[in-house]
Backbone as a chain_set.jsonl record, in Angstrom:
{"seq": "MEKELFKEFNERYDKLNNDLSKLDTVENLSQLKEIKSSDINKTLYDVLMDYFNLCSEQYYWYKRKRISHEIWDSWYSGMMFYYNSFPIVKEVWLNEIIDGGYKSYYLKGKDELFK", "coords": {"N": [[-21.128, 154.844, 14.203], [-20.657, 155.808, 16.784], [-20.214, 153.482, 18.288], [-17.795, 152.55, 17.188], [-16.054, 154.688, 17.829], [-16.258, 154.618, 20.616], [-15.163, 152.081, 21.178], [-12.527, 152.373, 20.109], [-11.511, 154.564, 21.638], [-11.681, 153.556, 24.244], [-9.928, 151.396, 24.062], [-7.525, 152.746, 23.615], [-7.338, 154.169, 26.014], [-7.104, 152.016, 27.796], [-4.513, 151.163, 27.226], [-3.046, 153.193, 28.347], [-3.718, 153.243, 30.996], [-2.373, 151.736, 33.118], [0.047, 153.116, 33.361], [-0.88, 155.689, 33.929], [-1.793, 155.344, 36.491], [0.51, 155.493, 37.926], [1.015, 158.119, 38.377], [0.614, 159.128, 40.89], [2.983, 158.975, 42.203], [4.575, 160.972, 41.317], [6.2, 164.027, 41.756], [7.083, 166.372, 40.574], [7.615, 168.22, 37.492], [10.077, 167.619, 36.193], [10.668, 165.115, 37.197], [8.522, 163.703, 36.151], [9.222, 163.654, 33.492], [11.34, 161.957, 33.545], [10.685, 159.406, 34.523], [10.174, 156.222, 33.324], [7.699, 154.755, 31.257], [5.572, 151.821, 30.948], [5.844, 151.315, 28.325], [8.687, 151.137, 26.632], [9.786, 153.199, 25.093], [8.709, 155.535, 26.017], [8.107, 158.189, 28.379], [6.569, 159.014, 31.542], [5.652, 161.553, 31.157], [5.229, 161.63, 28.371], [3.166, 159.77, 28.244], [1.197, 161.154, 29.637], [0.776, 163.277, 27.858], [-0.277, 161.839, 25.712], [-2.62, 161.041, 26.954], [-3.924, 163.525, 27.377], [-4.381, 164.184, 24.71], [-6.102, 162.106, 23.979], [-8.299, 162.654, 25.675], [-9.079, 165.152, 24.658], [-9.82, 164.471, 22.069], [-11.975, 162.774, 22.571], [-13.731, 164.646, 23.679], [-14.022, 166.359, 21.511], [-15.475, 164.731, 19.67], [-17.728, 164.265, 21.2], [-18.836, 166.851, 21.372], [-19.633, 167.11, 18.746], [-21.729, 165.493, 18.625], [-21.352, 162.757, 18.252], [-20.794, 161.07, 20.212], [-22.573, 159.846, 22.932], [-24.277, 161.638, 25.563], [-24.33, 160.242, 27.953], [-22.142, 158.449, 27.761], [-20.085, 160.341, 27.502], [-20.297, 161.629, 30.028], [-19.412, 159.626, 31.745], [-16.737, 159.251, 30.851], [-15.79, 161.851, 31.304], [-15.995, 162.043, 34.074], [-13.975, 160.258, 34.826], [-11.774, 161.636, 33.743], [-11.746, 163.944, 35.335], [-11.192, 162.799, 37.757], [-8.43, 162.074, 37.56], [-7.401, 164.638, 37.073], [-8.073, 166.07, 39.4], [-7.019, 164.469, 41.417], [-4.269, 164.054, 41.107], [-1.839, 166.279, 41.419], [0.183, 166.877, 39.537], [-0.97, 166.435, 37.06], [-2.799, 168.516, 36.73], [-0.982, 170.657, 36.848], [0.65, 170.228, 34.556], [-1.314, 170.321, 32.554], [-2.289, 172.979, 32.777], [-0.012, 174.3, 32.012], [0.158, 173.45, 29.383], [-1.973, 174.732, 28.103], [-1.523, 177.462, 28.056], [-0.954, 180.619, 26.407], [-2.476, 180.187, 24.059], [-2.179, 177.481, 23.638], [-4.195, 175.683, 24.086], [-5.612, 175.473, 21.738], [-4.423, 173.541, 20.176], [-5.595, 171.321, 21.07], [-8.075, 171.156, 19.981], [-9.832, 172.97, 21.125], [-11.924, 175.752, 22.007], [-11.622, 177.483, 24.03], [-9.537, 178.068, 26.919], [-10.423, 176.952, 29.29], [-12.112, 174.919, 28.672], [-11.994, 172.058, 28.609], [-11.093, 170.699, 31.076], [-12.926, 171.501, 33.637]], "CA": [[-19.91, 155.579, 14.469], [-20.45, 155.905, 18.222], [-19.63, 152.225, 18.747], [-16.396, 152.528, 16.763], [-15.323, 155.653, 18.644], [-16.255, 154.084, 21.974], [-14.198, 150.98, 21.202], [-11.187, 152.909, 19.898], [-11.089, 155.387, 22.766], [-11.475, 152.703, 25.41], [-8.687, 150.644, 23.831], [-6.404, 153.676, 23.836], [-7.268, 154.424, 27.449], [-6.592, 150.796, 28.435], [-3.053, 151.131, 27.043], [-2.465, 154.241, 29.188], [-4.223, 153.143, 32.359], [-1.371, 151.318, 34.107], [1.004, 154.201, 33.563], [-1.552, 156.816, 34.58], [-1.895, 155.068, 37.93], [1.809, 155.821, 38.534], [1.122, 159.568, 38.558], [0.598, 159.495, 42.307], [4.356, 158.972, 42.7], [5.295, 162.072, 40.675], [6.129, 165.258, 42.534], [7.374, 167.567, 39.781], [7.684, 168.03, 36.044], [11.314, 166.958, 35.769], [10.516, 163.703, 37.543], [7.573, 163.16, 35.182], [9.94, 163.46, 32.232], [12.39, 160.957, 33.737], [10.149, 158.079, 34.834], [9.807, 155.469, 32.131], [6.412, 154.071, 31.287], [5.693, 150.414, 30.584], [6.304, 151.37, 26.941], [10.103, 151.483, 26.788], [10.129, 154.427, 24.378], [7.973, 156.678, 26.547], [8.173, 158.569, 29.786], [5.227, 159.338, 32.038], [5.258, 162.808, 30.504], [4.673, 161.245, 27.066], [1.88, 159.12, 28.517], [0.246, 162.208, 29.984], [0.452, 163.981, 26.61], [-1.198, 160.948, 24.999], [-3.883, 161.103, 27.669], [-4.565, 164.797, 27.047], [-4.866, 164.074, 23.333], [-7.271, 161.225, 24.012], [-9.404, 163.397, 26.288], [-9.546, 166.201, 23.753], [-10.511, 163.832, 20.948], [-13.28, 162.351, 23.093], [-14.551, 165.851, 23.806], [-14.298, 166.813, 20.139], [-16.558, 163.929, 19.093], [-18.919, 164.496, 22.005], [-19.41, 168.13, 20.949], [-20.206, 166.908, 17.411], [-22.847, 164.568, 18.844], [-21.01, 161.392, 17.822], [-20.697, 160.347, 21.481], [-23.732, 160.197, 23.747], [-24.052, 162.367, 26.812], [-24.082, 159.23, 28.988], [-20.746, 158.008, 27.622], [-19.222, 161.474, 27.834], [-20.322, 161.833, 31.476], [-18.544, 158.613, 32.336], [-15.354, 159.608, 30.522], [-15.461, 163.112, 31.972], [-15.801, 161.725, 35.486], [-12.627, 159.7, 34.928], [-10.819, 162.714, 33.481], [-11.687, 164.823, 36.492], [-10.518, 162.056, 38.816], [-6.989, 162.282, 37.4], [-7.111, 166.071, 37.182], [-8.202, 166.514, 40.789], [-6.301, 163.594, 42.344], [-2.825, 164.098, 40.915], [-1.484, 167.67, 41.137], [1.03, 167.01, 38.349], [-1.844, 166.479, 35.881], [-3.279, 169.897, 36.635], [0.167, 171.516, 36.551], [1.045, 170.058, 33.151], [-2.4, 170.806, 31.699], [-2.294, 174.443, 32.798], [1.137, 174.706, 31.211], [-0.155, 173.13, 27.989], [-3.001, 175.589, 27.491], [-1.175, 178.884, 28.042], [-0.584, 181.242, 25.128], [-3.196, 179.584, 22.941], [-1.882, 176.055, 23.504], [-5.451, 174.922, 24.113], [-6.097, 175.291, 20.367], [-3.895, 172.295, 19.624], [-6.473, 170.263, 21.575], [-9.387, 171.38, 19.346], [-10.658, 173.709, 22.066], [-12.155, 177.164, 21.704], [-11.231, 178.251, 25.214], [-8.587, 177.336, 27.75], [-11.104, 176.269, 30.387], [-13.197, 174.13, 28.097], [-11.913, 170.606, 28.799], [-11.104, 170.39, 32.51], [-13.553, 172.636, 34.304]], "C": [[-19.619, 155.64, 15.965], [-19.777, 154.636, 18.755], [-18.145, 152.144, 18.383], [-15.546, 153.484, 17.604], [-15.18, 155.143, 20.079], [-15.185, 152.999, 22.111], [-12.764, 151.505, 21.076], [-10.684, 153.687, 21.109], [-10.839, 154.538, 24.015], [-10.216, 151.848, 25.266], [-7.469, 151.521, 24.076], [-6.228, 153.973, 25.319], [-6.684, 153.214, 28.175], [-5.072, 150.711, 28.337], [-2.35, 152.142, 27.946], [-2.707, 154.011, 30.677], [-3.164, 152.765, 33.388], [-0.368, 152.42, 34.395], [0.362, 155.404, 34.241], [-1.659, 156.6, 36.087], [-0.584, 155.359, 38.661], [1.954, 157.314, 38.828], [1.126, 159.979, 40.022], [2.002, 159.502, 42.921], [5.162, 160.165, 42.201], [5.091, 163.367, 41.455], [6.385, 166.511, 41.718], [7.56, 167.199, 38.312], [8.95, 167.307, 35.607], [11.264, 165.465, 36.093], [9.582, 163.01, 36.546], [8.271, 162.835, 33.863], [11.024, 162.389, 32.327], [11.85, 159.543, 33.925], [9.679, 157.408, 33.549], [8.454, 154.799, 32.329], [6.645, 152.597, 30.975], [6.062, 150.265, 29.113], [7.731, 151.931, 26.987], [10.459, 152.829, 26.159], [9.447, 155.673, 24.931], [8.307, 156.938, 28.002], [6.741, 158.816, 30.252], [4.733, 160.658, 31.47], [4.616, 162.505, 29.15], [3.303, 160.596, 27.226], [0.822, 160.17, 28.834], [-0.154, 163.022, 28.753], [-0.52, 163.138, 25.768], [-2.588, 160.988, 25.634], [-4.628, 162.404, 27.368], [-5.121, 164.77, 25.623], [-6.106, 163.199, 23.262], [-8.485, 161.97, 24.569], [-9.963, 164.449, 25.329], [-10.264, 165.615, 22.54], [-11.883, 163.329, 21.377], [-14.231, 163.547, 23.17], [-14.96, 166.384, 22.431], [-15.493, 166.058, 19.559], [-17.847, 164.034, 19.905], [-19.611, 165.784, 21.556], [-20.057, 168.025, 19.571], [-21.297, 165.843, 17.416], [-22.608, 163.171, 18.266], [-20.848, 160.474, 19.021], [-21.871, 160.811, 22.339], [-23.32, 160.925, 25.023], [-23.702, 161.385, 27.937], [-22.632, 158.742, 28.955], [-19.81, 159.14, 28.007], [-19.17, 161.709, 29.339], [-19.405, 160.844, 32.191], [-17.079, 158.936, 32.092], [-14.919, 160.861, 31.274], [-15.214, 162.895, 33.462], [-14.402, 161.15, 35.713], [-11.555, 160.745, 34.702], [-10.639, 163.59, 34.716], [-11.055, 164.121, 37.695], [-9.014, 162.284, 38.739], [-6.607, 163.745, 37.628], [-7.112, 166.534, 38.638], [-7.372, 165.697, 41.775], [-4.791, 163.724, 42.273], [-2.418, 165.511, 40.51], [-0.645, 167.856, 39.874], [0.187, 167.087, 37.08], [-2.337, 167.903, 35.665], [-2.144, 170.84, 36.236], [0.554, 171.437, 35.071], [-0.049, 170.582, 32.224], [-2.405, 172.333, 31.636], [-1.118, 175.007, 32.002], [0.868, 174.499, 29.713], [-1.07, 174.168, 27.335], [-2.657, 177.078, 27.477], [-0.82, 179.341, 26.629], [-1.229, 180.559, 23.917], [-2.928, 178.113, 22.733], [-3.117, 175.185, 23.499], [-5.967, 174.637, 22.706], [-5.582, 174.005, 19.74], [-4.685, 171.088, 20.119], [-7.906, 170.433, 21.067], [-10.349, 172.144, 20.252], [-10.8, 175.159, 21.649], [-11.747, 178.062, 22.86], [-10.367, 177.425, 26.126], [-9.232, 176.579, 28.897], [-12.185, 175.314, 29.918], [-13.154, 172.647, 28.463], [-11.991, 170.194, 30.26], [-11.676, 171.596, 33.236], [-14.232, 172.212, 35.582]], "O": [[-18.463, 155.536, 16.374], [-18.869, 154.716, 19.582], [-17.332, 151.711, 19.199], [-14.45, 153.129, 18.037], [-14.106, 155.231, 20.675], [-14.399, 153.01, 23.058], [-11.89, 151.119, 21.852], [-9.554, 153.485, 21.553], [-9.885, 154.783, 24.754], [-9.516, 151.606, 26.25], [-6.491, 151.079, 24.68], [-5.105, 154.023, 25.82], [-5.858, 153.372, 29.074], [-4.415, 150.238, 29.265], [-1.178, 151.962, 28.275], [-1.973, 154.531, 31.517], [-3.066, 153.411, 34.431], [0.02, 152.632, 35.544], [1.007, 156.07, 35.051], [-1.622, 157.554, 36.863], [-0.572, 155.461, 39.888], [2.923, 157.724, 39.466], [1.595, 161.066, 40.358], [2.185, 159.983, 44.039], [6.306, 160.355, 42.613], [3.965, 163.75, 41.77], [5.962, 167.599, 42.107], [7.648, 166.026, 37.95], [8.889, 166.453, 34.722], [11.774, 164.648, 35.327], [9.824, 161.871, 36.147], [7.939, 161.85, 33.203], [11.565, 161.96, 31.307], [12.501, 158.578, 33.523], [8.887, 157.968, 32.792], [8.118, 154.341, 33.421], [7.781, 152.174, 30.762], [6.539, 149.209, 28.696], [7.93, 153.091, 27.35], [11.349, 153.523, 26.652], [9.594, 156.757, 24.367], [8.725, 156.049, 28.745], [5.812, 158.825, 29.444], [3.528, 160.86, 31.318], [3.571, 163.066, 28.821], [2.392, 160.845, 26.437], [-0.311, 160.085, 28.359], [-1.314, 163.414, 28.626], [-1.468, 163.667, 25.186], [-3.601, 160.971, 24.935], [-5.835, 162.384, 27.13], [-6.213, 165.279, 25.37], [-7.058, 163.527, 22.555], [-9.57, 161.915, 23.992], [-11.178, 164.609, 25.211], [-11.219, 166.211, 22.04], [-12.85, 163.447, 20.624], [-15.393, 163.457, 22.772], [-16.099, 166.802, 22.225], [-16.415, 166.669, 19.02], [-18.939, 163.904, 19.352], [-20.829, 165.807, 21.378], [-20.962, 168.803, 19.269], [-21.727, 165.359, 16.369], [-23.546, 162.493, 17.846], [-20.775, 159.254, 18.876], [-22.133, 162.007, 22.459], [-22.182, 160.835, 25.484], [-22.857, 161.688, 28.78], [-21.979, 158.636, 29.993], [-18.852, 158.932, 28.752], [-18.093, 161.966, 29.877], [-18.707, 161.206, 33.139], [-16.269, 158.898, 33.018], [-13.814, 160.921, 31.813], [-14.315, 163.506, 34.039], [-13.725, 161.512, 36.676], [-10.533, 160.747, 35.389], [-9.517, 163.932, 35.091], [-10.454, 164.77, 38.551], [-8.388, 162.646, 39.736], [-5.615, 164.043, 38.291], [-6.245, 167.304, 39.05], [-7.053, 166.183, 42.86], [-4.104, 163.525, 43.275], [-2.632, 165.902, 39.363], [-0.752, 168.887, 39.211], [0.588, 167.741, 36.117], [-2.294, 168.425, 34.551], [-2.325, 171.716, 35.39], [0.757, 172.461, 34.42], [0.252, 171.219, 31.214], [-2.513, 172.909, 30.553], [-1.227, 176.07, 31.392], [1.308, 175.295, 28.884], [-0.946, 174.443, 26.141], [-3.423, 177.878, 26.94], [-0.437, 178.54, 25.776], [-0.589, 180.382, 22.881], [-3.396, 177.538, 21.75], [-3.097, 174.074, 22.97], [-6.688, 173.66, 22.501], [-6.236, 173.438, 18.865], [-4.477, 169.968, 19.653], [-8.843, 169.905, 21.666], [-11.563, 171.971, 20.145], [-9.909, 175.725, 21.015], [-11.549, 179.264, 22.683], [-10.452, 176.197, 26.112], [-8.63, 175.644, 29.426], [-13.073, 174.945, 30.687], [-14.212, 172.036, 28.613], [-12.869, 169.419, 30.638], [-10.987, 172.598, 33.427], [-14.814, 173.045, 36.277]]}, "num_chains": 1, "name": "protein.A"}
């Protein structure tokens, strides 16, 4: 199961990677919602939502011991890179988790994923 999850999650991340690298050009939420991604039907905001979902699913399976600590550490390091490097990521995430929004990401607490 770990191999299947590893492959699936990395493939999903690969599809987001080019657009995630564009986050350094985003200064505010309205701009994030306007910039189109390489996928014609998405904006960078949509890409970021997909990324948050991917991160939360990775964490979900890590907590259930389907992903090794070594793999999780690598993924988590990448997550924190985006979170700490691009202020818009932190801003959108903090907005997502208010008023119990963190529960839609399979989390028990609002500070559980990006800490």
